[in-house]
C-alpha positions in Angstrom: -31.3 -63.3 -19.5 -28.9 -61.1 -17.7 -25.0 -61.2 -17.3 -24.4 -62.3 -13.8 -22.7 -59.8 -11.5 -19.6 -60.2 -9.7 -20.3 -59.6 -6.2 -16.5 -59.1 -5.9 -16.9 -55.9 -8.4 -13.7 -54.0 -8.6 -15.5 -50.2 -8.9 -12.1 -48.6 -10.2 -12.2 -51.1 -13.5 -15.6 -50.8 -14.0 -14.9 -46.9 -13.8 -12.6 -47.3 -16.6 -14.5 -49.8 -18.7 -17.3 -46.9 -18.6 -15.0 -44.5 -19.5 -13.6 -46.5 -22.2 -17.3 -47.3 -24.0 -18.1 -43.5 -23.9 -14.8 -42.4 -25.6 -15.2 -45.6 -28.1 -18.7 -44.9 -29.0 -18.5 -41.0 -28.9 -21.4 -40.9 -26.5 -20.8 -37.1 -25.6 -21.3 -36.2 -29.1 -24.4 -38.7 -29.6 -25.8 -36.8 -26.6 -25.7 -33.6 -28.8 -26.7 -34.8 -32.2 -29.9 -36.8 -30.9 -31.3 -33.4 -29.5 -30.0 -30.9 -32.1 -32.8 -28.8 -32.8 -34.3 -28.8 -29.4 -34.1 -26.2 -26.9 -30.8 -24.7 -26.0 -29.6 -24.7 -22.4 -26.0 -23.0 -22.3 -23.1 -24.1 -20.1 -20.0 -22.5 -20.2 -17.6 -23.8 -17.4 -16.4 -21.1 -15.0 -12.7 -21.8 -16.0 -9.8 -23.0 -14.1 -5.8 -21.9 -14.6 -3.8 -24.8 -15.6 -0.4 -23.3 -14.1 -1.3 -25.1 -11.1 -2.0 -28.9 -10.5 -5.5 -29.9 -9.9 -6.5 -31.2 -6.5 -9.6 -32.6 -4.5 -11.5 -29.3 -4.6 -11.3 -29.1 -8.3 -12.6 -32.8 -8.4 -15.6 -31.9 -6.4 -16.5 -28.6 -8.6 -16.0 -30.7 -11.4 -18.5 -33.3 -10.5 -21.1 -30.6 -9.4 -20.7 -28.6 -12.6 -21.5 -32.2 -14.6 -24.5 -32.6 -12.9 -26.7 -29.7 -14.3 -25.9 -30.2 -17.9 -26.3 -34.2 -17.8 -30.0 -33.6 -15.9 -30.8 -31.0 -18.7 -29.6 -33.6 -21.5 -31.8 -36.0 -19.9 -34.7 -33.5 -19.9 -34.5 -33.2 -23.6 -32.3 -30.1 -23.8 -29.7 -29.4 -26.5 -26.7 -28.8 -24.0 -23.3 -28.1 -25.4 -20.8 -28.0 -23.0 -17.9 -25.7 -23.5 -14.6 -25.9 -21.5 -12.6 -23.1 -20.8 -9.2 -21.9 -19.5 -8.5 -18.9 -17.3 -5.5 -17.5 -18.7 -5.4 -14.1 -17.0 -4.8 -12.8 -13.2 -2.6 -11.4 -10.5 -1.9 -15.4 -9.5 -0.4 -16.0 -13.0 1.8 -12.9 -12.9 3.1 -13.6 -9.4 4.2 -17.2 -10.2 6.2 -16.1 -13.3 7.7 -13.2 -11.3 8.9 -15.9 -8.9 10.3 -18.2 -11.8 12.0 -15.2 -13.3 13.4 -13.4 -10.3 11.4 -10.5 -10.4 10.1 -8.4 -7.6 7.1 -6.0 -8.9 6.3 -3.6 -11.9 9.5 -1.8 -12.1 11.4 -5.1 -12.4 8.8 -6.2 -15.2 9.2 -2.9 -17.3 13.2 -3.3 -17.1 12.8 -7.3 -18.1 10.3 -6.2 -20.9 6.6 -6.2 -20.9 6.1 -8.2 -24.2 8.4 -10.8 -22.8 6.9 -11.1 -19.5 3.5 -11.5 -21.1 4.9 -14.4 -23.4 6.2 -16.1 -19.9 3.0 -15.7 -18.7 1.3 -17.3 -21.7 3.3 -20.4 -21.5 3.0 -20.6 -17.9 -0.4 -21.0 -17.9 -0.5 -24.5 -20.0 2.1 -25.7 -17.8 -0.2 -28.6 -16.0 -2.4 -28.8 -19.1 -2.2 -32.6 -19.6 -2.7 -33.1 -15.9 -6.3 -31.2 -16.0 -7.3 -33.0 -19.0 -6.3 -36.5 -17.3 -8.0 -35.6 -14.1 -11.2 -34.3 -16.3 -11.5 -37.3 -18.3 -11.0 -39.6 -15.2 -14.0 -37.9 -13.2 -16.3 -38.4 -16.5 -16.8 -34.6 -17.0 -18.5 -34.1 -20.0 -17.2 -31.2 -21.4 -16.1 -29.8 -24.9 -11.9 -29.6 -24.1 -11.0 -29.7 -27.7 -12.8 -26.4 -28.6 -12.2 -24.5 -25.2 -12.3 -20.7 -24.7 -8.9 -19.3 -23.5 -9.4 -15.9 -22.0 -6.1 -14.5 -23.5 -7.2 -14.9 -27.1 -8.4 -11.9 -29.0 -11.7 -13.6 -29.9 -12.5 -14.2 -26.1 -11.3 -10.4 -25.4 -13.6 -9.2 -27.9 -16.6 -11.1 -27.0 -16.3 -9.6 -23.8 -15.9 -5.8 -24.9 -19.0 -6.9 -27.1 -20.9 -7.8 -24.1 -20.1 -4.8 -22.2 -21.2 -2.8 -25.0 -24.7 -4.6 -25.1 -25.0 -4.0 -21.5 -24.2 -0.5 -21.9 -26.4 0.2 -24.4 -29.4 -1.1 -22.1 -28.3 1.4 -19.6 -27.2 -1.1 -17.0 -23.8 0.0 -16.2 -23.0 3.0 -14.1 -20.1 4.8 -13.0 -19.1 5.0 -9.2 -16.6 4.8 -6.6 -15.9 1.9 -4.5 -13.2 1.2 -1.7 -11.3 -1.9 -2.7 -8.3 -3.5 -1.1 -5.0 -2.4 -3.1 -1.3 -3.9 -3.3 1.3 -0.9 -3.8 3.9 -3.7 -4.7 1.6 -5.2 -7.7 0.3 -1.6 -8.2 -3.2 -3.3 -8.7 -6.7 -3.8 -6.9 -7.1 -7.2 -5.3 -10.3 -9.2 -5.2 -11.5 -10.0 -1.6 -10.7 -13.6 -2.2 -7.1 -12.8 -2.8 -6.9 -10.6 0.4 -8.6 -13.5 2.4 -5.7 -15.8 1.0 -3.3 -14.3 3.3 -5.6 -14.1 6.4 -4.5 -15.8 9.7 -5.2 -15.6 13.3 -2.5 -13.8 15.2 -1.8 -12.6 18.6 -1.5 -8.6 18.1 -1.0 -5.4 20.3 -4.3 -3.5 20.7 -5.1 -0.5 22.8 -8.7 0.8 24.4 -9.3 4.3 23.9 -12.4 6.5 25.1 -13.9 8.6 22.9 -15.8 11.8 24.2 -19.9 11.9 23.3 -20.6 15.5 22.3 -22.9 17.1 24.5 -22.8 14.8 27.4 -20.4 15.5 30.1 -17.8 13.0 31.5 -19.6 10.5 29.2 -17.4 8.3 26.6 -17.8 5.3 24.1 -15.3 2.8 24.9 -13.5 1.7 21.6 -11.1 -1.4 21.0 -8.7 -1.0 18.1 -5.6 -2.9 16.7 -4.8 0.2 14.7 -3.8 3.3 16.9 -2.2 5.1 14.1 -5.1 5.8 12.5 -6.7 7.5 15.7 -5.0 11.2 14.8 -7.2 11.2 11.5 -10.6 10.0 13.0 -13.3 12.5 12.7 -16.5 10.0 13.8 -17.4 7.1 15.6 -19.9 4.2 14.1 -21.7 2.3 16.1 -24.0 -0.9 15.4 -28.0 0.1 14.9 -28.7 -3.5 15.4 -26.6 -3.8 18.7 -27.8 -3.2 22.0 -25.4 -0.8 24.3 -25.3 0.1 27.9 -24.5 3.1 29.5 -22.6 2.2 32.6 -20.7 4.2 35.5 -17.2 3.4 36.5 -13.9 4.8 37.6 -11.0 3.8 35.6 -7.8 5.7 34.4 -6.8 6.8 37.4 -9.7 9.1 37.4 -10.7 10.6 40.7 -14.2 10.6 40.4 -16.5 7.9 38.2 -17.4 8.5 34.5 -20.0 7.1 32.3 -19.2 5.0 29.3 -21.2 3.4 26.6 -20.3 -0.3 26.3 -22.0 -3.4 24.2 -24.4 -4.7 26.5 -23.2 -8.4 25.9 -19.9 -7.1 27.1 -20.5 -5.4 30.5 -19.7 -8.4 32.6 -16.4 -8.9 31.0 
């Protein structure tokens, strides 16, 4: 009744057989047509950038992103799977700057902004075929033929439309926020971009005692790696959830002891 299963199954060959079966029989399209008219479960891929080669981290995220749409499809939902390409952003511009031998905003303006933009548009498709091959190989069901592209006017217009709708619902407000800024690039940076350059290093630091207002010979012991900021300090922040101890000791060539507020956990040190 059943075809005998080879005990020495070649999993790679079997995977390729399944992928070929899906492709030859339009299984992805059929999974949609069979459920057309049912409740929609929308899926828009958080888009990758194709100017860098895909790696194992991308395989992991694509597998995870494939699970939910498949599950919803099995539950009877109509699940169109819209692929996308992230074609904006500082990493793209930095890559093109490096390629063209440019260094910063002034050099880009001398080169020509429109010419630079065209080079960026070419750059984002550098590894398109590798991305498509990887996507198919891991069995990620997503519509690559009708993907949205973030530099296309239709997409940009849709973002402005969404912002307008949110504004009309009074869900957008104007405010102020401190953000990392790159003077070379002339733009704000995301926390992710700042974290990319993070590393542990050995750095010169100093300890400073800050006088407590209204308490004679009493100080906060402060440690900092940025002593050049001290002349502009006007206040000291402490952690409301931390426990502090008031200790008396003689240091810094003092003739008599002074009192210091220290983090209780560090008193013994």
